[in-house]
MDTraj code that builds the backbone (N, CA, C; nanometers):
import mdtraj as md
import numpy as np

residues = "MET SER LEU THR PRO ARG LYS GLN LEU PHE ILE SER ASN TYR LEU LYS THR LYS ASN ALA THR LYS SER ALA ARG ALA ALA GLY TYR ALA GLU SER SER CYS SER VAL THR GLY SER ARG LEU LEU LYS ASP PRO SER VAL ALA ALA ALA LEU ALA ALA HIS ALA ALA LYS SER GLU LYS SER ALA ALA ASN LEU ALA GLU ARG VAL VAL ALA GLU LEU LYS SER VAL ALA PHE SER ASN LEU GLN ASP CYS PHE ASP PRO GLU THR GLY LYS LEU LEU PRO ILE ASN LYS MET SER ARG GLU ALA ALA ALA SER LEU THR ALA PHE GLU SER ASN LYS ASP PHE GLN LYS ILE LYS THR GLY GLY LYS HIS SER ALA LEU GLU LEU LEU ALA LYS ILE CYS GLN LEU VAL LYS GLN GLU GLN GLU THR LYS GLN ASN VAL VAL ILE VAL VAL ASN PRO SER PRO VAL ARG PRO ASP PRO ALA LEU GLN ALA PRO LEU VAL PRO ASP TRP ASN PRO GLY GLU GLU PRO LEU LEU PRO GLY THR THR TYR GLU".split()
xyz = np.array([
    [2.3497, 0.8838, -1.3603],
    [2.4289, 0.7876, -1.2867],
    [2.3773, 0.6471, -1.3167],
    [2.4703, 0.5576, -1.3321],
    [2.4311, 0.4198, -1.3603],
    [2.4363, 0.3375, -1.2315],
    [2.3666, 0.2276, -1.2353],
    [2.3631, 0.1399, -1.1194],
    [2.4703, 0.0330, -1.1326],
    [2.5513, 0.0208, -1.0304],
    [2.6519, -0.0850, -1.0283],
    [2.5811, -0.2159, -0.9964],
    [2.6438, -0.3286, -1.0243],
    [2.5819, -0.4569, -0.9891],
    [2.5492, -0.4664, -0.8400],
    [2.6339, -0.4089, -0.7548],
    [2.6082, -0.4109, -0.6111],
    [2.4831, -0.3300, -0.5747],
    [2.4699, -0.2126, -0.6395],
    [2.3520, -0.1294, -0.6135],
    [2.2263, -0.1998, -0.6636],
    [2.2366, -0.2671, -0.7763],
    [2.1219, -0.3412, -0.8293],
    [2.0815, -0.4533, -0.7331],
    [2.1813, -0.5216, -0.6767],
    [2.1550, -0.6271, -0.5799],
    [2.0915, -0.5690, -0.4529],
    [2.1420, -0.4526, -0.4106],
    [2.0835, -0.3841, -0.2945],
    [1.9363, -0.3525, -0.3213],
    [1.9077, -0.2967, -0.4386],
    [1.7697, -0.2596, -0.4743],
    [1.6808, -0.3834, -0.4765],
    [1.7303, -0.4890, -0.5383],
    [1.6531, -0.6131, -0.5468],
    [1.6180, -0.6657, -0.4081],
    [1.7144, -0.6652, -0.3176],
    [1.6906, -0.7127, -0.1813],
    [1.6023, -0.6164, -0.1032],
    [1.6202, -0.4871, -0.1249],
    [1.5406, -0.3886, -0.0528],
    [1.3936, -0.3989, -0.0926],
    [1.3654, -0.4272, -0.2177],
    [1.2274, -0.4416, -0.2623],
    [1.1597, -0.5620, -0.1959],
    [1.2392, -0.6624, -0.1614],
    [1.1843, -0.7812, -0.0945],
    [1.1693, -0.7606, 0.0555],
    [1.2700, -0.7001, 0.1187],
    [1.2751, -0.6931, 0.2652],
    [1.2334, -0.5591, 0.3240],
    [1.2472, -0.4519, 0.2476],
    [1.2241, -0.3148, 0.2954],
    [1.3148, -0.2827, 0.4144],
    [1.4309, -0.3484, 0.4197],
    [1.5268, -0.3275, 0.5272],
    [1.6617, -0.2929, 0.4637],
    [1.7069, -0.1676, 0.4821],
    [1.8296, -0.1199, 0.4173],
    [1.9542, -0.1923, 0.4690],
    [1.9601, -0.2186, 0.5997],
    [2.0779, -0.2855, 0.6572],
    [2.0921, -0.4268, 0.6021],
    [1.9840, -0.5035, 0.6048],
    [1.9885, -0.6407, 0.5529],
    [2.0190, -0.6413, 0.4034],
    [1.9662, -0.5440, 0.3315],
    [1.9880, -0.5382, 0.1871],
    [2.1333, -0.5049, 0.1551],
    [2.1930, -0.4154, 0.2332],
    [2.3344, -0.3824, 0.2136],
    [2.4220, -0.5040, 0.2428],
    [2.3870, -0.5763, 0.3478],
    [2.4607, -0.6979, 0.3829],
    [2.4496, -0.8007, 0.2699],
    [2.3269, -0.8193, 0.2167],
    [2.3052, -0.9169, 0.1095],
    [2.3760, -0.8757, -0.0191],
    [2.3964, -0.7449, -0.0364],
    [2.4638, -0.6956, -0.1573],
    [2.6154, -0.7033, -0.1445],
    [2.6642, -0.7445, -0.0274],
    [2.8075, -0.7660, -0.0114],
    [2.8845, -0.6487, 0.0449],
    [2.8163, -0.5524, 0.1022],
    [2.8870, -0.4399, 0.1634],
    [2.9430, -0.4844, 0.2979],
    [3.0405, -0.4108, 0.3487],
    [3.1093, -0.4468, 0.4724],
    [3.0112, -0.4625, 0.5879],
    [3.0232, -0.5737, 0.6592],
    [2.9344, -0.6067, 0.7709],
    [2.9345, -0.4974, 0.8765],
    [3.0500, -0.4390, 0.9027],
    [3.0624, -0.3397, 1.0096],
    [2.9909, -0.2085, 0.9779],
    [2.9638, -0.1829, 0.8509],
    [2.9017, -0.0546, 0.8151],
    [2.7718, -0.0707, 0.7355],
    [2.7092, -0.1864, 0.7443],
    [2.5868, -0.2114, 0.6663],
    [2.4750, -0.1128, 0.6987],
    [2.4623, -0.0749, 0.8239],
    [2.3559, 0.0172, 0.8630],
    [2.3753, 0.1532, 0.7973],
    [2.4979, 0.2043, 0.8061],
    [2.5292, 0.3350, 0.7472],
    [2.5221, 0.3267, 0.5950],
    [2.5759, 0.2187, 0.5395],
    [2.5769, 0.2020, 0.3937],
    [2.4344, 0.1916, 0.3392],
    [2.3502, 0.1153, 0.4073],
    [2.2119, 0.1024, 0.3627],
    [2.1399, 0.2355, 0.3622],
    [2.1605, 0.3136, 0.4679],
    [2.0989, 0.4458, 0.4760],
    [2.1513, 0.5373, 0.3661],
    [2.2820, 0.5324, 0.3415],
    [2.3430, 0.6150, 0.2372],
    [2.2916, 0.5757, 0.0993],
    [2.2769, 0.4451, 0.0752],
    [2.2296, 0.3979, -0.0554],
    [2.0856, 0.4427, -0.0827],
    [2.0029, 0.4467, 0.0218],
    [1.8650, 0.4922, 0.0022],
    [1.8592, 0.6387, -0.0405],
    [1.9613, 0.7165, -0.0032],
    [1.9679, 0.8579, -0.0415],
    [2.0393, 0.8790, -0.1746],
    [2.1053, 0.7754, -0.2253],
    [2.1766, 0.7849, -0.3531],
    [2.0743, 0.8134, -0.4641],
    [2.0968, 0.9158, -0.5472],
    [1.9991, 0.9526, -0.6502],
    [1.9626, 0.8395, -0.7470],
    [2.0618, 0.7611, -0.7875],
    [2.0318, 0.6538, -0.8826],
    [1.9499, 0.5423, -0.8164],
    [1.9795, 0.5114, -0.6915],
    [1.9053, 0.4086, -0.6180],
    [1.7639, 0.4588, -0.5885],
    [1.7538, 0.5837, -0.5432],
    [1.6225, 0.6413, -0.5127],
    [1.5352, 0.6455, -0.6379],
    [1.5951, 0.6790, -0.7520],
    [1.5186, 0.6840, -0.8774],
    [1.4698, 0.5452, -0.9168],
    [1.5556, 0.4442, -0.9002],
    [1.5172, 0.3069, -0.9345],
    [1.4046, 0.2582, -0.8430],
    [1.4142, 0.2893, -0.7141],
    [1.3091, 0.2497, -0.6197],
    [1.1780, 0.3227, -0.6503],
    [1.1869, 0.4506, -0.6873],
    [1.0667, 0.5278, -0.7219],
    [1.0018, 0.4728, -0.8482],
    [1.0837, 0.4342, -0.9463],
    [1.0300, 0.3774, -1.0706],
    [0.9583, 0.2461, -1.0428],
    [1.0168, 0.1650, -0.9557],
    [0.9525, 0.0378, -0.9203],
    [0.8216, 0.0625, -0.8465],
    [0.8199, 0.1611, -0.7571],
    [0.6981, 0.1926, -0.6824],
    [0.5880, 0.2405, -0.7770],
    [0.6249, 0.3228, -0.8750],
    [0.5264, 0.3720, -0.9720],
    [0.4707, 0.2574, -1.0555],
    [0.5598, 0.1656, -1.0937],
    [0.5173, 0.0495, -1.1726],
    [0.4234, -0.0393, -1.0899],
    [0.4575, -0.0595, -0.9636],
    [0.3731, -0.1407, -0.8747],
    [0.2373, -0.0752, -0.8532],
    [0.2370, 0.0571, -0.8384],
    [0.1121, 0.1301, -0.8182],
    [0.0228, 0.1189, -0.9414],
    [0.0832, 0.1297, -1.0587],
    [0.0071, 0.1176, -1.1835],
    [-0.0472, -0.0242, -1.1976],
    [0.0341, -0.1217, -1.1620],
    [-0.0080, -0.2615, -1.1688],
    [-0.1246, -0.2875, -1.0734],
    [-0.1172, -0.2306, -0.9536],
    [-0.2252, -0.2470, -0.8558],
    [-0.3532, -0.1803, -0.9056],
    [-0.3397, -0.0642, -0.9691],
    [-0.4573, 0.0057, -1.0225],
    [-0.5204, -0.0764, -1.1348],
    [-0.4365, -0.1349, -1.2203],
    [-0.4888, -0.2195, -1.3285],
    [-0.5599, -0.3424, -1.2723],
    [-0.5020, -0.4011, -1.1700],
    [-0.5641, -0.5174, -1.1071],
    [-0.6991, -0.4794, -1.0465],
    [-0.7038, -0.3650, -0.9804],
    [-0.8295, -0.3192, -0.9204],
    [-0.9359, -0.2987, -1.0282],
    [-0.8963, -0.2413, -1.1400],
    [-0.9914, -0.2213, -1.2505],
    [-1.0431, -0.3548, -1.3037],
    [-0.9536, -0.4522, -1.3153],
    [-0.9945, -0.5839, -1.3644],
    [-1.0895, -0.6523, -1.2660],
    [-1.0606, -0.6395, -1.1377],
    [-1.1463, -0.7011, -1.0362],
    [-1.2860, -0.6395, -1.0428],
    [-1.2920, -0.5075, -1.0530],
    [-1.4216, -0.4401, -1.0610],
    [-1.4947, -0.4808, -1.1885],
    [-1.4223, -0.4929, -1.2997],
    [-1.4849, -0.5345, -1.4260],
    [-1.5424, -0.6758, -1.4144],
    [-1.4700, -0.7660, -1.3506],
    [-1.5204, -0.9026, -1.3322],
    [-1.6424, -0.9044, -1.2405],
    [-1.6359, -0.8250, -1.1339],
    [-1.7511, -0.8160, -1.0445],
    [-1.8733, -0.7630, -1.1191],
    [-1.8506, -0.6637, -1.2059],
    [-1.9614, -0.6091, -1.2847],
    [-2.0203, -0.7146, -1.3767],
    [-1.9335, -0.7942, -1.4394],
    [-1.9853, -0.8952, -1.5322],
    [-2.0716, -0.9978, -1.4599],
    [-2.0380, -1.0287, -1.3353],
    [-2.1200, -1.1224, -1.2577],
    [-2.2445, -1.0513, -1.2037],
    [-2.2245, -0.9327, -1.1492],
    [-2.3353, -0.8604, -1.0868],
    [-2.4444, -0.8226, -1.1863],
    [-2.4050, -0.7839, -1.3064],
    [-2.5025, -0.7365, -1.4039],
    [-2.5296, -0.8384, -1.5141],
    [-2.4926, -0.9619, -1.4880],
    [-2.5161, -1.0666, -1.5878],
    [-2.6655, -1.0948, -1.6004],
    [-2.7018, -1.1417, -1.7156],
    [-2.8397, -1.1788, -1.7419],
    [-2.8372, -1.3213, -1.7938],
    [-2.9057, -1.4092, -1.7284],
    [-2.9065, -1.5510, -1.7650],
    [-2.9524, -1.5720, -1.9088],
    [-3.0345, -1.4803, -1.9601],
    [-3.0820, -1.4930, -2.0987],
    [-2.9670, -1.4851, -2.1994],
    [-2.8561, -1.4206, -2.1599],
    [-2.7418, -1.4101, -2.2509],
    [-2.6749, -1.5450, -2.2756],
    [-2.7096, -1.6450, -2.1979],
    [-2.6519, -1.7786, -2.2136],
    [-2.7358, -1.8674, -2.3066],
    [-2.8492, -1.8154, -2.3501],
    [-2.9404, -1.8957, -2.4321],
    [-2.9623, -1.8322, -2.5689],
    [-2.9895, -1.9168, -2.6658],
    [-3.0224, -1.8715, -2.8007],
    [-3.1616, -1.8083, -2.7961],
    [-3.1751, -1.6819, -2.8388],
    [-3.3054, -1.6159, -2.8287],
    [-3.4129, -1.6786, -2.9180],
    [-3.3713, -1.7453, -3.0241],
    [-3.4693, -1.8046, -3.1155],
    [-3.5154, -1.9423, -3.0698],
    [-3.4221, -2.0247, -3.0265],
    [-3.4565, -2.1624, -2.9897],
    [-3.4755, -2.1810, -2.8395],
    [-3.4178, -2.0918, -2.7602],
    [-3.4267, -2.1055, -2.6152],
    [-3.3303, -2.2076, -2.5594],
    [-3.2446, -2.2637, -2.6468],
    [-3.1481, -2.3641, -2.6005],
    [-3.0220, -2.2951, -2.5505],
    [-2.9545, -2.3632, -2.4621],
    [-2.8300, -2.3129, -2.4075],
    [-2.7269, -2.2999, -2.5186],
    [-2.6612, -2.1844, -2.5250],
    [-2.5579, -2.1627, -2.6262],
    [-2.4317, -2.2404, -2.5887],
    [-2.3572, -2.2864, -2.6874],
    [-2.2261, -2.3428, -2.6560],
    [-2.1404, -2.2314, -2.5936],
    [-2.0499, -2.2684, -2.5081],
    [-1.9688, -2.1699, -2.4360],
    [-1.8949, -2.0764, -2.5317],
    [-1.8519, -2.1284, -2.6468],
    [-1.7778, -2.0452, -2.7414],
    [-1.8675, -1.9475, -2.8184],
    [-1.9986, -1.9593, -2.8050],
    [-2.0922, -1.8683, -2.8709],
    [-2.1469, -1.7626, -2.7743],
    [-2.1172, -1.7778, -2.6465],
    [-2.1628, -1.6800, -2.5467],
    [-2.0709, -1.5587, -2.5492],
    [-2.1255, -1.4443, -2.5072],
    [-2.0409, -1.3252, -2.4930],
    [-1.9425, -1.3494, -2.3781],
    [-1.8348, -1.2717, -2.3769],
    [-1.7360, -1.2867, -2.2695],
    [-1.8000, -1.2596, -2.1328],
    [-1.8888, -1.1601, -2.1273],
    [-1.9537, -1.1256, -2.0009],
    [-2.0430, -1.2397, -1.9525],
    [-2.1181, -1.2997, -2.0474],
    [-2.2065, -1.4104, -2.0096],
    [-2.1236, -1.5300, -1.9625],
    [-2.0175, -1.5602, -2.0357],
    [-1.9318, -1.6735, -1.9977],
    [-1.8626, -1.6472, -1.8637],
    [-1.8243, -1.5208, -1.8381],
    [-1.7563, -1.4871, -1.7129],
    [-1.8483, -1.5026, -1.5926],
    [-1.9785, -1.4927, -1.6148],
    [-2.0725, -1.5045, -1.5027],
    [-2.0985, -1.6492, -1.4629],
    [-2.0486, -1.7431, -1.5417],
    [-2.0696, -1.8851, -1.5122],
    [-1.9585, -1.9376, -1.4232],
    [-1.9968, -2.0208, -1.3281],
    [-1.8959, -2.0845, -1.2432],
    [-1.8785, -2.2311, -1.2793],
    [-1.9763, -2.2867, -1.3510],
    [-1.9658, -2.4271, -1.3936],
    [-2.0428, -2.4436, -1.5245],
    [-1.9875, -2.5271, -1.6107],
    [-2.0508, -2.5550, -1.7394],
    [-2.0259, -2.7023, -1.7683],
    [-2.1325, -2.7761, -1.7810],
    [-2.1208, -2.9194, -1.8061],
    [-2.2081, -2.9525, -1.9272],
    [-2.1518, -3.0273, -2.0176],
    [-2.2278, -3.0594, -2.1388],
    [-2.1926, -3.2000, -2.1857],
    [-2.2947, -3.2745, -2.2234],
    [-2.2742, -3.4023, -2.2913],
    [-2.3864, -3.4175, -2.3923],
    [-2.3975, -3.5317, -2.4572],
    [-2.4967, -3.5454, -2.5647],
    [-2.6406, -3.5433, -2.5137],
    [-2.6626, -3.5742, -2.3848],
    [-2.7986, -3.5790, -2.3319],
    [-2.8451, -3.4481, -2.2672],
    [-2.7537, -3.3758, -2.2045],
    [-2.7967, -3.2545, -2.1354],
    [-2.6826, -3.1533, -2.1270],
    [-2.7207, -3.0306, -2.0969],
    [-2.6248, -2.9240, -2.0701],
    [-2.6639, -2.8596, -1.9378],
    [-2.5636, -2.8289, -1.8589],
    [-2.5896, -2.7763, -1.7260],
    [-2.4955, -2.6588, -1.7002],
    [-2.5504, -2.5498, -1.6479],
    [-2.4667, -2.4356, -1.6114],
    [-2.4950, -2.3959, -1.4676],
    [-2.3980, -2.3297, -1.4089],
    [-2.4158, -2.2741, -1.2754],
    [-2.3605, -2.1321, -1.2805],
    [-2.4424, -2.0370, -1.2348],
    [-2.3989, -1.8974, -1.2384],
    [-2.3324, -1.8588, -1.1078],
    [-2.2575, -1.7480, -1.1133],
    [-2.1875, -1.6991, -0.9953],
    [-2.2811, -1.6328, -0.8968],
    [-2.2286, -1.5919, -0.7864],
    [-2.3067, -1.5281, -0.6813],
    [-2.3401, -1.3843, -0.7172],
    [-2.4486, -1.3659, -0.7882],
    [-2.4905, -1.2326, -0.8328],
    [-2.5126, -1.1401, -0.7122],
    [-2.5819, -1.1894, -0.6122],
    [-2.6102, -1.1073, -0.4945],
    [-2.4807, -1.0641, -0.4252],
    [-2.3879, -1.1559, -0.4090],
    [-2.2605, -1.1239, -0.3435],
    [-2.1808, -1.0224, -0.4248],
    [-2.1809, -1.0392, -0.5570],
    [-2.1083, -0.9465, -0.6439],
    [-2.1702, -0.8071, -0.6361],
    [-2.3026, -0.7987, -0.6353],
    [-2.3698, -0.6688, -0.6234],
    [-2.3384, -0.6033, -0.4895],
    [-2.3396, -0.6832, -0.3836],
    [-2.3106, -0.6306, -0.2508],
    [-2.1678, -0.5781, -0.2424],
    [-2.0730, -0.6539, -0.2966],
    [-1.9337, -0.6121, -0.2943],
    [-1.9125, -0.4871, -0.3786],
    [-1.9756, -0.4805, -0.4953],
    [-1.9659, -0.3598, -0.5783],
    [-2.0241, -0.2391, -0.5062],
    [-2.1348, -0.2575, -0.4395],
    [-2.1966, -0.1475, -0.3652],
    [-2.1024, -0.0970, -0.2557],
    [-2.0314, -0.1872, -0.1915],
    [-1.9345, -0.1474, -0.0885],
    [-1.8168, -0.0741, -0.1509],
    [-1.7670, -0.1256, -0.2635],
    [-1.6543, -0.0614, -0.3313],
    [-1.6924, 0.0790, -0.3758],
    [-1.8128, 0.0929, -0.4286],
    [-1.8607, 0.2236, -0.4760],
    [-1.9161, 0.3089, -0.3621],
    [-1.9077, 0.2595, -0.2407],
    [-1.9537, 0.3272, -0.1201],
    [-2.1002, 0.3658, -0.1294],
    [-2.1802, 0.2725, -0.1798],
    [-2.3239, 0.2936, -0.1895],
    [-2.3966, 0.2493, -0.0641],
    [-2.3284, 0.1727, 0.0202],
    [-2.3880, 0.1288, 0.1454],
    [-2.3016, 0.1776, 0.2600],
    [-2.3683, 0.2134, 0.3673],
    [-2.2970, 0.2604, 0.4851],
    [-2.2764, 0.1422, 0.5774],
    [-2.1522, 0.1155, 0.6079],
    [-2.1220, 0.0025, 0.6954],
    [-2.1116, 0.0529, 0.8385],
    [-2.1805, -0.0150, 0.9270],
    [-2.1733, 0.0206, 1.0674],
    [-2.0528, -0.0465, 1.1294],
    [-1.9816, 0.0299, 1.2082],
    [-1.8661, -0.0258, 1.2772],
    [-1.9057, -0.0518, 1.4215],
    [-1.8649, -0.1656, 1.4677],
    [-1.8948, -0.2036, 1.6051],
    [-1.7720, -0.1749, 1.6898],
    [-1.7922, -0.1014, 1.7957],
    [-1.6827, -0.0687, 1.8853],
    [-1.6981, -0.1509, 2.0117],
    [-1.5932, -0.2168, 2.0476],
    [-1.5952, -0.2973, 2.1687],
    [-1.4964, -0.2377, 2.2675],
    [-1.5406, -0.2268, 2.3906],
    [-1.4545, -0.1783, 2.4963],
    [-1.4675, -0.2708, 2.6162],
    [-1.3577, -0.2876, 2.6841],
    [-1.3610, -0.3628, 2.8083],
    [-1.3888, -0.2645, 2.9211],
    [-1.4886, -0.2949, 3.0001],
    [-1.5231, -0.2104, 3.1137],
    [-1.5062, -0.2943, 3.2390],
    [-1.4330, -0.2394, 3.3351],
    [-1.4112, -0.3087, 3.4608],
    [-1.4824, -0.2296, 3.5703],
    [-1.5694, -0.2968, 3.6427],
    [-1.6401, -0.2343, 3.7542],
    [-1.5934, -0.3039, 3.8810],
    [-1.5431, -0.2246, 3.9736],
    [-1.4952, -0.2785, 4.1000],
    [-1.5949, -0.2394, 4.2080],
    [-1.6440, -0.3369, 4.2785],
    [-1.7398, -0.3125, 4.3855],
    [-1.6689, -0.3397, 4.5166],
    [-1.6719, -0.2390, 4.6038],
    [-1.6117, -0.2536, 4.7355],
    [-1.7118, -0.3285, 4.8229],
    [-1.6781, -0.4458, 4.8730],
    [-1.7744, -0.5261, 4.9483],
    [-1.8192, -0.4614, 5.0795],
    [-1.7360, -0.3798, 5.1410],
    [-1.7767, -0.3150, 5.2667],
    [-1.7504, -0.1652, 5.2540],
    [-1.8449, -0.0950, 5.1938],
    [-1.8205, 0.0487, 5.1734],
    [-1.8146, 0.1233, 5.3051],
    [-1.7321, 0.2241, 5.3085],
    [-1.7184, 0.3081, 5.4269],
    [-1.8166, 0.4231, 5.4102],
    [-1.9056, 0.4369, 5.5085],
    [-2.0047, 0.5433, 5.5011],
    [-1.9498, 0.6649, 5.5770],
    [-1.9503, 0.7818, 5.5091],
    [-1.8990, 0.9012, 5.5784],
    [-1.9939, 0.9452, 5.6894],
    [-1.9375, 1.0088, 5.7878],
    [-2.0157, 1.0601, 5.9008],
    [-2.0957, 1.1809, 5.8539],
    [-2.2303, 1.1783, 5.8607],
    [-2.3110, 1.2898, 5.8114],
    [-2.2830, 1.4199, 5.8864],
    [-2.2362, 1.4115, 6.0076],
    [-2.2080, 1.5330, 6.0842],
    [-2.0888, 1.6076, 6.0278],
    [-1.9991, 1.5373, 5.9580],
    [-1.8792, 1.6004, 5.9040],
    [-1.9010, 1.6609, 5.7659],
    [-2.0115, 1.6298, 5.7032],
    [-2.0361, 1.6810, 5.5688],
    [-2.1040, 1.8159, 5.5742],
    [-2.0581, 1.9101, 5.4922],
    [-2.1189, 2.0427, 5.4840],
    [-2.2444, 2.0337, 5.3998],
    [-2.3460, 2.1115, 5.4325],
    [-2.4671, 2.1080, 5.3513],
    [-2.4389, 2.1634, 5.2118],
    [-2.5098, 2.1079, 5.1100],
    [-2.4903, 2.1519, 4.9725],
    [-2.5508, 2.2894, 4.9500],
    [-2.6625, 2.3186, 5.0174],
    [-2.7278, 2.4482, 5.0052],
    [-2.7253, 2.5125, 5.1435],
    [-2.6714, 2.6329, 5.1543],
    [-2.6649, 2.6947, 5.2880],
    [-2.8047, 2.7286, 5.3394],
    [-2.8153, 2.7251, 5.4719],
    [-2.9418, 2.7641, 5.5340],
    [-2.9524, 2.9157, 5.5227],
    [-3.0476, 2.9637, 5.4452],
    [-3.0621, 3.1079, 5.4239],
    [-3.2047, 3.1374, 5.3877],
    [-3.2545, 3.2428, 5.4387],
    [-3.3902, 3.2853, 5.4095],
    [-3.3855, 3.4144, 5.3304],
    [-3.4731, 3.4297, 5.2302],
    [-3.4744, 3.5556, 5.1563],
    [-3.4997, 3.6731, 5.2508],
    [-3.4362, 3.7835, 5.2226],
    [-3.4496, 3.9030, 5.3053],
    [-3.3377, 3.9142, 5.4060],
    [-3.2654, 3.8056, 5.4337],
    [-3.1524, 3.8111, 5.5254],
    [-3.0269, 3.8454, 5.4469],
    [-2.9237, 3.8794, 5.5188],
    [-2.7948, 3.9053, 5.4561],
    [-2.7400, 3.7748, 5.4009],
    [-2.6716, 3.7815, 5.2841],
    [-2.6111, 3.6580, 5.2300],
    [-2.5089, 3.6016, 5.3276],
    [-2.4975, 3.4686, 5.3267],
    [-2.4029, 3.4012, 5.4136],
    [-2.2593, 3.4262, 5.3706],
    [-2.2388, 3.4400, 5.2393],
    [-2.1043, 3.4628, 5.1897],
    [-2.0938, 3.6084, 5.1463],
    [-1.9954, 3.6836, 5.1964],
    [-1.9842, 3.8251, 5.1593],
    [-1.9612, 3.8384, 5.0071],
    [-2.0238, 3.9394, 4.9466],
    [-2.0089, 3.9648, 4.8034],
    [-2.0972, 3.8795, 4.7172],
    [-2.1830, 3.7928, 4.7740],
    [-2.2698, 3.7044, 4.6980],
    [-2.4127, 3.7502, 4.7125],
    [-2.4853, 3.7522, 4.6037],
    [-2.6264, 3.7851, 4.6109],
    [-2.7063, 3.6637, 4.5681],
    [-2.8182, 3.6448, 4.6381],
    [-2.9055, 3.5320, 4.6072],
    [-3.0376, 3.5889, 4.5598],
    [-3.0921, 3.5389, 4.4559],
    [-3.2213, 3.5860, 4.4054],
    [-3.3176, 3.4729, 4.3959],
])
top = md.Topology()
chain = top.add_chain()
for i, resn in enumerate(residues, 1):
    res = top.add_residue(resn, chain, resSeq=i)
    for name in ("N", "CA", "C"):
        top.add_atom(name, md.element.get_by_symbol(name[0]), res)
traj = md.Trajectory(xyz[None], top)
């Protein structure tokens, strides 16, 4: 099944709003039946396939982005400042002579005829974030609860004569106070 221009417009709007009724309205379907039409279009095989393809593409894109973020974090976390210097002369390498990983770990690079200055990224922060991503550290969660304590300013004291004793008056060797009960 092919997608009509109206269905394509519905899909485009649905991807933005995630609302079938609004998307049907934006695609030009009858105002009086937009709710039913939107629901029907979501069940249409060609529309459902197009939405599924977009979701798969978005998921793959998100996975690629996550991989890139982790790779950048690794380049900062595992960077070695020595990679920015010439091993023979000890002088700072020009940025175009540094490895991509070494250059990625820099947050600032300033150079003129008198001096060269670099600033590296937050190695500690990158290591900490990587450890969290890789679940190498256990994060404690703090739970907060509101507790309300109500104190009665003039408590009513029960009459002790009306209260039954918690332990019955009974001596060993006598018959139990309650029939069918044995006390040891």
